[in-house]
C-alpha positions as CSV (number, residue, x, y, z in Angstrom):
1,M,-13.7,23.4,49.5
2,R,-16.0,25.3,47.2
3,C,-18.2,23.6,44.7
4,Q,-20.0,25.7,42.2
5,R,-23.2,23.8,41.4
6,I,-25.8,26.4,40.6
7,R,-29.4,25.4,41.0
8,T,-32.3,27.7,40.1
9,R,-35.9,26.8,41.1
10,R,-38.8,28.6,42.6
11,L,-39.2,28.0,46.3
12,R,-42.3,28.3,48.4
13,S,-42.4,29.7,51.9
14,R,-43.4,27.8,55.1
15,A,-43.1,28.8,58.7
16,A,-40.9,26.6,61.0
17,A,-40.8,26.2,64.7
18,L,-37.6,26.3,66.7
19,L,-38.0,22.7,67.7
20,G,-38.4,20.6,64.6
21,T,-38.7,16.9,64.0
22,I,-35.9,14.4,63.7
23,V,-35.6,11.5,61.4
24,A,-32.7,9.1,61.4
25,V,-31.7,6.7,58.6
26,A,-29.1,4.0,59.3
27,A,-26.6,2.8,56.6
28,S,-27.2,-0.9,55.9
29,A,-24.3,-3.2,56.9
30,A,-21.8,-4.0,54.3
31,V,-19.1,-6.6,54.3
32,G,-15.8,-6.1,52.5
33,T,-12.1,-6.0,53.1
34,V,-10.2,-2.7,53.1
35,P,-7.0,-2.6,51.1
36,A,-3.9,-1.1,52.6
37,H,-3.7,2.5,51.3
38,A,-2.6,5.9,52.4
39,A,-6.1,7.2,52.9
40,P,-8.7,4.4,53.0
41,T,-12.2,5.2,54.0
42,G,-12.4,2.1,56.3
43,N,-15.4,-0.1,56.6
44,T,-17.1,1.4,59.6
45,P,-20.3,3.5,59.0
46,R,-19.8,7.3,59.7
47,S,-22.4,9.6,61.1
48,A,-24.1,12.7,59.6
49,L,-26.3,15.3,61.1
50,I,-28.3,17.5,58.7
51,I,-29.7,20.7,60.1
52,I,-32.4,22.4,58.0
53,V,-32.7,26.2,58.5
54,N,-34.4,29.2,57.1
55,W,-34.4,32.9,57.7
56,A,-36.2,36.1,56.8
57,A,-34.7,38.8,54.5
58,G,-32.6,41.5,56.0
59,N,-29.2,43.3,56.0
60,G,-28.9,42.9,52.3
61,T,-29.5,39.1,52.4
62,P,-32.5,37.7,50.6
63,A,-34.9,35.5,52.5
64,A,-34.4,31.7,52.5
65,P,-37.9,30.6,53.4
66,A,-38.8,27.0,54.2
67,D,-39.1,25.3,50.9
68,G,-40.7,22.1,52.0
69,M,-37.5,20.1,52.7
70,T,-38.3,17.7,55.5
71,P,-36.0,15.8,57.9
72,A,-37.3,12.6,56.4
73,A,-36.4,13.7,52.9
74,A,-33.0,15.1,53.9
75,A,-32.1,12.0,56.0
76,G,-33.4,9.8,53.2
77,Q,-31.0,11.5,50.7
78,V,-27.8,11.2,52.7
79,G,-28.6,8.1,54.7
80,G,-30.4,6.3,52.0
81,T,-29.7,7.4,48.4
82,D,-26.2,8.5,49.0
83,V,-25.4,5.5,51.0
84,G,-26.5,3.3,48.2
85,W,-24.5,5.3,45.7
86,Y,-21.3,5.0,47.9
87,Q,-21.8,1.3,48.5
88,Q,-22.1,0.7,44.8
89,V,-19.0,2.8,43.7
90,S,-16.9,1.4,46.6
91,Y,-17.8,-2.2,45.6
92,A,-19.5,-2.6,49.1
93,Q,-16.2,-1.7,50.9
94,F,-17.5,1.6,52.4
95,P,-20.9,1.5,54.2
96,G,-21.5,5.2,54.1
97,W,-23.3,7.4,56.7
98,N,-25.9,6.9,59.4
99,A,-27.8,10.1,58.8
100,A,-30.0,12.1,61.2
101,A,-31.9,15.3,60.2
102,V,-33.5,17.9,62.3
103,G,-35.4,21.1,61.8
104,P,-36.5,23.2,60.1
105,Y,-35.3,26.0,62.4
106,T,-35.6,29.7,61.8
107,I,-32.2,31.4,62.5
108,N,-31.0,35.0,62.4
109,T,-30.4,36.3,58.9
110,P,-26.8,35.6,57.9
111,P,-25.1,38.6,56.3
112,L,-23.7,38.4,52.9
113,D,-19.9,39.0,52.6
114,T,-18.3,42.0,50.9
115,G,-19.5,42.2,47.3
116,G,-22.7,40.4,48.0
117,T,-21.0,36.9,48.1
118,C,-21.9,33.9,50.2
119,V,-18.6,33.0,51.7
120,N,-16.9,33.3,55.1
121,S,-19.3,35.4,57.2
122,F,-22.4,34.0,55.5
123,R,-21.5,30.4,56.1
124,A,-20.2,31.1,59.7
125,N,-23.5,32.7,60.7
126,I,-25.5,29.8,59.3
127,Q,-23.3,27.4,61.2
128,A,-23.6,29.3,64.5
129,G,-27.4,29.7,64.2
130,A,-28.0,26.1,63.1
131,N,-25.7,24.6,65.8
132,Q,-27.4,26.6,68.5
133,A,-30.8,25.5,67.4
134,A,-29.8,21.9,67.2
135,A,-28.1,22.1,70.7
136,T,-31.4,23.5,72.1
137,A,-33.1,20.5,70.7
138,G,-30.6,18.2,72.3
139,F,-28.1,17.5,69.5
140,N,-24.4,18.0,69.9
141,V,-22.8,18.5,66.5
142,S,-19.4,17.3,67.8
143,N,-20.8,13.8,68.0
144,Y,-21.1,13.5,64.2
145,S,-18.6,12.8,61.5
146,V,-20.3,15.2,59.1
147,V,-22.5,18.2,59.8
148,M,-24.6,19.4,56.9
149,Y,-26.5,22.8,56.8
150,Y,-29.4,22.9,54.4
151,F,-31.2,26.1,53.4
152,S,-33.5,27.0,50.5
153,N,-31.9,28.3,47.4
154,V,-30.3,31.7,47.6
155,P,-29.6,32.5,43.9
156,Q,-27.0,35.2,44.7
157,C,-24.7,32.5,46.1
158,G,-24.0,30.9,42.8
159,W,-23.2,27.5,44.3
160,G,-25.2,24.5,45.4
161,G,-22.7,23.1,47.9
162,W,-19.7,24.1,49.9
163,T,-17.5,21.9,52.1
164,I,-14.8,22.8,54.6
165,G,-13.4,19.7,56.5
166,N,-16.4,17.9,57.8
167,L,-18.8,20.8,57.4
168,V,-21.1,21.0,54.4
169,W,-23.5,23.8,53.3
170,I,-26.2,22.9,50.9
171,N,-27.9,25.8,49.0
172,G,-31.3,24.2,48.1
173,A,-29.7,21.3,46.2
174,M,-30.5,18.2,48.1
175,N,-29.8,15.8,45.2
176,T,-27.2,13.1,44.6
177,A,-25.1,15.1,42.2
178,T,-24.5,17.7,44.9
179,T,-24.6,15.7,48.1
180,A,-22.5,12.8,46.9
181,H,-20.0,15.4,45.6
182,E,-19.8,17.3,48.9
183,L,-19.6,14.1,50.9
184,G,-16.7,13.2,48.6
185,H,-14.9,16.3,49.9
186,T,-15.4,15.2,53.5
187,L,-13.4,12.0,52.5
188,A,-10.6,14.4,51.4
189,L,-11.2,14.2,47.6
190,W,-10.8,17.3,45.5
191,H,-12.5,18.0,42.1
192,G,-12.6,15.9,39.0
193,H,-10.7,18.0,36.5
194,S,-10.2,17.9,32.7
195,Q,-7.4,19.3,30.6
196,T,-7.6,20.8,27.1
197,C,-4.2,20.6,25.4
198,T,-2.7,22.2,22.3
199,N,0.4,21.5,20.2
200,G,2.9,24.1,18.9
201,A,0.5,25.0,16.1
202,G,-2.4,25.7,18.5
203,T,-4.3,22.6,17.4
204,Q,-6.1,20.7,20.1
205,V,-4.5,17.3,21.0
206,P,-5.1,14.8,23.8
207,L,-1.9,15.7,25.7
208,S,1.0,18.1,25.3
209,A,3.2,20.4,27.4
210,N,0.6,23.1,27.0
211,C,-2.6,22.2,28.8
212,Q,-5.4,24.3,30.4
213,T,-7.2,22.8,33.4
214,A,-11.0,23.0,33.9
215,E,-11.6,22.7,37.6
216,Y,-14.9,20.7,37.3
217,G,-14.2,19.5,33.8
218,D,-14.7,15.7,34.2
219,V,-18.2,15.1,33.0
220,Y,-18.1,11.4,33.9
221,E,-17.7,11.6,37.7
222,V,-19.6,13.2,40.6
223,M,-16.5,15.3,41.7
224,G,-16.7,16.9,38.3
225,C,-19.3,19.1,36.7
226,C,-22.4,17.4,35.5
227,G,-24.0,14.5,37.3
228,P,-23.8,11.6,39.8
229,G,-21.3,9.5,37.8
230,S,-18.9,7.1,39.5
231,F,-15.6,8.3,40.9
232,S,-12.6,8.0,38.5
233,A,-10.3,5.1,39.0
234,I,-7.7,7.5,40.5
235,H,-10.2,8.7,43.1
236,K,-11.3,5.2,43.9
237,Y,-7.7,4.2,44.4
238,D,-7.1,7.2,46.6
239,L,-10.0,6.0,48.8
240,G,-8.6,2.5,49.0
241,W,-11.2,0.7,46.9
242,M,-9.1,-0.7,44.0
243,S,-7.2,-3.5,45.7
244,G,-7.2,-6.5,43.2
245,R,-8.9,-4.3,40.6
246,M,-6.0,-2.4,39.1
247,Q,-2.6,-3.1,37.8
248,T,0.5,-1.1,37.0
249,V,1.7,-1.7,33.4
250,P,5.4,-2.6,33.1
251,A,7.6,-0.4,30.9
252,T,7.5,-3.0,28.2
253,G,3.7,-2.8,27.9
254,G,1.3,-5.6,27.3
255,T,-2.3,-6.5,26.3
256,Y,-5.1,-6.4,28.9
257,T,-8.9,-6.8,29.1
258,L,-10.5,-4.0,31.2
259,Q,-13.8,-4.9,32.9
260,P,-16.3,-2.0,33.2
261,L,-15.4,0.2,36.1
262,E,-18.9,-0.2,37.5
263,A,-18.8,-4.0,37.6
264,A,-19.2,-5.2,41.2
265,A,-17.8,-8.6,40.5
266,G,-14.3,-7.3,40.2
267,G,-11.5,-8.3,37.8
268,L,-9.1,-5.9,36.2
269,Q,-10.8,-2.5,36.0
270,A,-8.0,0.0,35.8
271,L,-4.5,0.3,34.4
272,R,-1.9,2.6,35.9
273,V,0.8,3.6,33.3
274,V,4.0,5.3,34.5
275,D,5.3,6.6,31.2
276,G,8.3,8.9,31.5
277,N,7.3,11.7,33.9
278,E,3.6,11.1,33.2
279,T,1.3,8.8,35.1
280,L,-1.8,7.9,33.2
281,W,-4.8,5.8,34.3
282,L,-7.0,3.8,31.9
283,E,-10.6,2.8,32.8
284,Y,-13.6,1.6,30.8
285,R,-17.1,2.9,31.6
286,Q,-20.5,1.4,30.7
287,P,-24.1,2.5,31.4
288,I,-24.4,0.5,34.6
289,G,-25.8,1.5,38.0
290,V,-24.9,5.0,39.0
291,D,-23.5,5.4,35.4
292,S,-26.7,4.3,33.7
293,W,-27.2,7.9,32.4
294,L,-24.0,7.8,30.3
295,S,-24.5,8.1,26.5
296,P,-23.2,5.7,23.9
297,A,-20.6,8.2,22.8
298,S,-19.3,8.5,26.3
299,T,-18.9,4.8,26.7
300,N,-17.4,3.9,23.3
301,G,-13.8,3.3,24.3
302,V,-11.3,3.7,27.1
303,L,-11.1,6.8,29.2
304,I,-7.6,8.2,30.1
305,H,-7.0,10.3,33.1
306,R,-3.8,12.1,33.9
307,Q,-2.5,11.9,37.5
308,L,-1.1,15.2,38.7
309,P,-0.7,16.8,42.2
310,D,-3.8,18.5,43.4
311,V,-5.0,20.6,46.4
312,S,-5.7,17.4,48.4
313,G,-2.5,15.6,47.5
314,P,-0.6,13.8,44.7
315,L,-3.5,11.9,43.3
316,G,-5.3,14.6,41.4
317,S,-7.6,13.3,38.6
318,Y,-7.5,15.1,35.2
319,L,-9.6,13.7,32.3
320,L,-8.0,13.9,28.8
321,D,-10.0,14.2,25.5
322,L,-8.9,11.4,23.2
323,T,-11.1,12.8,20.4
324,P,-9.9,16.4,20.5
325,G,-11.7,18.9,18.4
326,S,-15.0,17.0,18.2
327,T,-18.2,19.0,18.6
328,A,-19.1,16.8,21.6
329,G,-16.2,18.1,23.7
330,F,-15.5,15.7,26.6
331,S,-18.7,13.9,26.2
332,D,-17.0,11.6,23.7
333,A,-13.6,11.6,25.4
334,P,-12.8,7.9,25.3
335,L,-10.2,6.5,22.9
336,P,-12.5,4.5,20.6
337,P,-12.0,0.9,19.4
338,G,-9.7,0.4,16.5
339,S,-7.7,3.5,17.3
340,G,-4.4,4.2,19.0
341,W,-2.6,7.1,20.6
342,T,1.0,7.7,21.5
343,N,1.9,9.8,24.5
344,P,4.0,12.7,23.3
345,L,5.4,13.2,26.8
346,G,6.4,9.6,27.2
347,H,7.1,6.4,25.2
348,M,3.9,4.4,25.3
349,T,1.4,3.8,22.5
350,I,-2.1,2.9,23.7
351,T,-4.4,1.0,21.3
352,V,-8.0,0.0,22.0
353,N,-8.4,-3.3,20.1
354,S,-12.1,-3.9,20.8
355,A,-14.8,-2.8,23.3
356,G,-18.2,-4.3,24.2
357,P,-20.6,-4.5,27.1
358,S,-18.4,-7.0,29.0
359,G,-15.0,-5.3,28.5
360,A,-12.4,-3.5,26.4
361,V,-9.2,-5.0,25.1
362,V,-6.2,-2.6,25.1
363,T,-2.6,-3.1,24.0
364,L,0.2,-0.9,25.3
365,T,3.5,-0.9,23.4
366,S,6.7,1.0,24.2
367,N,9.1,2.6,21.8
368,L,11.9,2.2,24.3
369,I,14.7,-0.2,23.3
370,S,16.2,-2.9,25.4
371,V,20.0,-2.5,25.4
372,P,21.7,-5.7,24.1
373,N,24.3,-7.3,26.4
374,V,27.6,-7.0,24.5
375,V,30.0,-7.8,27.3
376,G,32.5,-10.4,26.1
377,L,32.2,-9.4,22.4
378,D,34.9,-7.9,20.3
379,P,34.5,-4.2,19.6
380,A,33.3,-4.7,16.0
381,S,30.6,-7.2,17.0
382,A,29.5,-5.1,19.9
383,K,29.1,-2.1,17.8
384,A,27.2,-4.0,15.1
385,A,24.8,-5.4,17.8
386,L,24.1,-1.9,19.2
387,T,23.6,-0.4,15.7
388,A,21.2,-3.1,14.8
389,A,19.2,-2.3,17.9
390,G,19.0,1.4,16.9
391,L,21.6,2.6,19.4
392,K,25.0,4.3,19.2
393,A,28.3,3.0,20.5
394,N,30.8,5.0,22.4
395,L,34.1,3.0,22.5
396,Q,36.5,3.5,25.5
397,S,39.8,1.7,26.0
398,V,40.5,0.6,29.6
399,V,43.3,-1.3,31.2
400,D,42.7,-5.0,31.8
401,P,45.1,-5.7,34.7
402,T,44.3,-9.4,34.4
403,C,45.1,-9.6,30.8
404,N,42.1,-12.0,30.5
405,H,39.9,-9.7,28.4
406,L,42.2,-8.0,26.0
407,G,40.4,-6.8,22.9
408,E,36.9,-7.6,24.2
409,V,34.1,-5.6,26.0
410,M,34.7,-5.7,29.7
411,S,31.7,-3.6,30.7
412,Q,29.0,-1.4,29.3
413,S,26.8,1.4,30.4
414,P,23.8,1.3,30.4
415,A,23.8,-2.4,31.3
416,G,22.2,-5.0,29.1
417,G,18.4,-5.2,29.4
418,T,18.1,-1.5,30.3
419,L,15.2,0.3,28.5
420,V,16.4,3.5,26.7
421,N,15.3,5.9,24.0
422,P,16.0,5.1,20.4
423,G,19.4,6.4,19.4
424,A,20.7,6.4,22.9
425,V,24.5,6.1,23.4
426,V,25.9,3.0,25.0
427,T,29.4,3.2,26.3
428,I,31.4,0.0,25.8
429,R,34.8,-0.4,27.6
430,V,37.3,-2.6,25.7
431,G,40.3,-4.2,27.6
432,R,43.9,-3.2,26.7
433,P,47.2,-4.4,28.1
434,P,48.6,-2.8,31.2
435,A,51.9,-0.9,31.1
436,K,53.7,-3.9,32.6
437,P,53.7,-6.7,30.0
438,C,51.2,-9.5,30.6
439,P,52.6,-12.7,32.0
């Protein structure tokens, strides 16, 4: 899994011995129940080994000299800062990683791949050299849930982190925005996307049948492009952390108060809306904890994410811009208080009634019509009831062998109470006498 997080900074050289120091940081204990889910993280600490390496220039590859990264700093980031981040965003349900860091070790210069890229051969050589150095020092990488390879910044790579399975390469970017992102990949999350949509006239709208995806476009979450923000509600649900904190909205809608997604105390923090063929998720962000960096414009209303299949499964997270065309782009994506939006691909209208530090009140209304139950009525009355509801009647005459329902509606399709589109046709079947006279 590739993550393009480019970091440019001047690095200073320092020699490193083959046998470096080791620092271990243990994740603090956390108590919490794990909701039943397809891919829960579980509540047992995982382990991470961070191997710090450097190399001299050669074979077309620039040098990655020691840049001052120490085992203590590396272990402190993953086993301390990142653990605190994950415990906060998981509501203390996931304890994180017990991290050990070793090095720095000098390894053979990894060759760049064809075209001067830092992909397969480059990463494989770093992995082999780092694993060998760690093994010489007495560390077996197979004993760890995650193995992370850190080296000083190589600008030609164009990425700050790269993850494949439980293996992570960090290109000089030992910071939460990068490491929490890559650790998210080891939990099987993919990227936080955004979608920019246009209507038939080419005007930007929140959602349509014509949308373009930006791979890292979600500016609010760490799996997106821009900072260490909390996972979206979709990603939290995928990791099994939203039990008791989310609700699926019925087709008839309703009014709800959303607590801030960052609030540890719980309550309703996400709404899942299955609307036609679309599944939308509503969440409310506030500048709390790991989201304290969010601006007023980015927290003024309710965020809406579209759930679509992704590389890692069906729960891909796609941020929508509910203020399309603004100069702020997705930085002011929430649907603001006092405004509403109707899903053009479904039937639901979402209105944000109010929003404040403690929560946002939203109302969801459906334009679907509940079919009246007209069984037992005469044809004229049945047709009048359907017309009054905004529906059309299709009259069929059927034999009533019992002769008990002559001239009245014996059955209807769809049945009474079914939700249908305005103008839908309801077939009503009216009884007529059989060929043999009724008794």
